[in-house]
C-alpha positions, -999 to 999 in steps of 0.1 A, spaced: 401 -557 -299 411 -540 -332 446 -528 -339 431 -492 -340 417 -496 -306 449 -511 -292 469 -482 -307 445 -456 -293 447 -471 -258 485 -474 -260 487 -437 -269 465 -427 -240 487 -448 -217 518 -429 -229 500 -396 -224 489 -406 -189 525 -415 -179 538 -382 -192 510 -362 -177 514 -377 -142 552 -374 -145 548 -337 -152 524 -333 -123 548 -350 -99 578 -330 -112 559 -297 -109 548 -306 -73 584 -316 -64 595 -282 -77 570 -266 -53 551 -250 -81 514 -244 -85 493 -266 -108 461 -246 -106 462 -209 -114 434 -184 -117 409 -185 -145 417 -164 -176 381 -155 -181 347 -161 -164 354 -191 -141 320 -208 -147 324 -205 -185 360 -217 -184 350 -247 -163 322 -255 -186 347 -254 -216 371 -277 -198 343 -302 -190 328 -302 -225 361 -307 -242 370 -336 -219 338 -354 -229 351 -364 -264 386 -368 -250 372 -394 -225 348 -410 -250 376 -420 -274 393 -445 -250 358 -457 -239 350 -464 -275 384 -482 -280 375 -504 -250 343 -513 -268 318 -489 -254 302 -479 -286 276 -451 -284 279 -444 -321 246 -433 -338 259 -445 -371 291 -461 -384 317 -447 -408 336 -469 -431 364 -490 -415 391 -468 -431 379 -438 -412 388 -455 -379 424 -456 -393 421 -418 -400 409 -413 -364 438 -434 -351 463 -413 -371 447 -380 -359 449 -394 -324 486 -402 -329 493 -366 -342 473 -351 -313 494 -372 -288 526 -358 -304 514 -323 -297 502 -331 -262 532 -351 -251 559 -328 -265 541 -297 -252 538 -312 -217 575 -323 -217 586 -289 -229 564 -269 -206 575 -290 -177 574 -272 -144 555 -243 -160 525 -265 -168 493 -253 -150 456 -249 -155 449 -212 -158 471 -181 -153 498 -181 -126 489 -169 -91 525 -165 -78 548 -185 -99 572 -170 -124 567 -183 -159 589 -184 -190 577 -178 -226 581 -211 -245 591 -204 -281 612 -233 -292 605 -269 -300 568 -277 -304 561 -241 -295 578 -230 -327 550 -248 -346 521 -236 -325 516 -210 -298 491 -234 -282 502 -270 -289 484 -284 -258 451 -269 -269 457 -279 -305 464 -314 -294 432 -315 -274 412 -302 -304 427 -329 -326 419 -355 -300 383 -344 -299 382 -346 -337 396 -381 -335 369 -390 -310 342 -378 -334 357 -397 -363 360 -429 -343 327 -427 -325 302 -404 -344 275 -392 -320 257 -359 -318 264 -355 -281 301 -360 -288 300 -335 -317 281 -309 -296 306 -313 -267 335 -309 -291 321 -277 -307 312 -261 -274 346 -271 -259 366 -257 -288 346 -225 -290 351 -218 -252 387 -228 -254 393 -204 -282 381 -176 -259 403 -190 -231 433 -188 -255 425 -152 -264 424 -142 -228 456 -162 -220 474 -145 -250 463 -111 -237 480 -120 -204 511 -131 -222 513 -99 -241 512 -79 -209 537 -102 -192 563 -104 -220 556 -73 -242 578 -71 -273 590 -107 -269 554 -119 -271 545 -97 -300 575 -109 -320 567 -145 -312 531 -140 -321 540 -125 -355 561 -156 -364 540 -185 -350 504 -192 -356 479 -196 -328 471 -232 -336 493 -246 -364 
């Protein structure tokens, strides 16, 4: 196993521990993990599914399941590993900061707080940005037209999800959201 593959798998392990820790913490707080869709439910689910294809193909490739249609130079796998590392920073820090407010979709009954500090001072959507970077890393590490198509569709649908979620946040937080939005970019 290459050092790049070992690094990628280690990063996924750390993300898994943080992710499941946040789920357990959220459940212990009696909070909802699944909210309502921010847009057409079928389209939103398709977007989630397609974006998770490259996210899951990356560790599969690191384990040696190579479905590449062609191979990039060796140094590009190091670029993919670095992009994976940066994406994990965004994902882990956003999960830790969001904590008990983490959920898929818009809240059904839970109160939420607008996150504006820490990683959220760099990006209004650090979890989505981290997923987008992870999909990019997957395409650099394992170039495949199916992987690329899933990434493009997933990012395009998630961009629409984000726009709907941001409209919800503007209604929910009003001037506070507008000020935050004027100071922090959507992605980075």
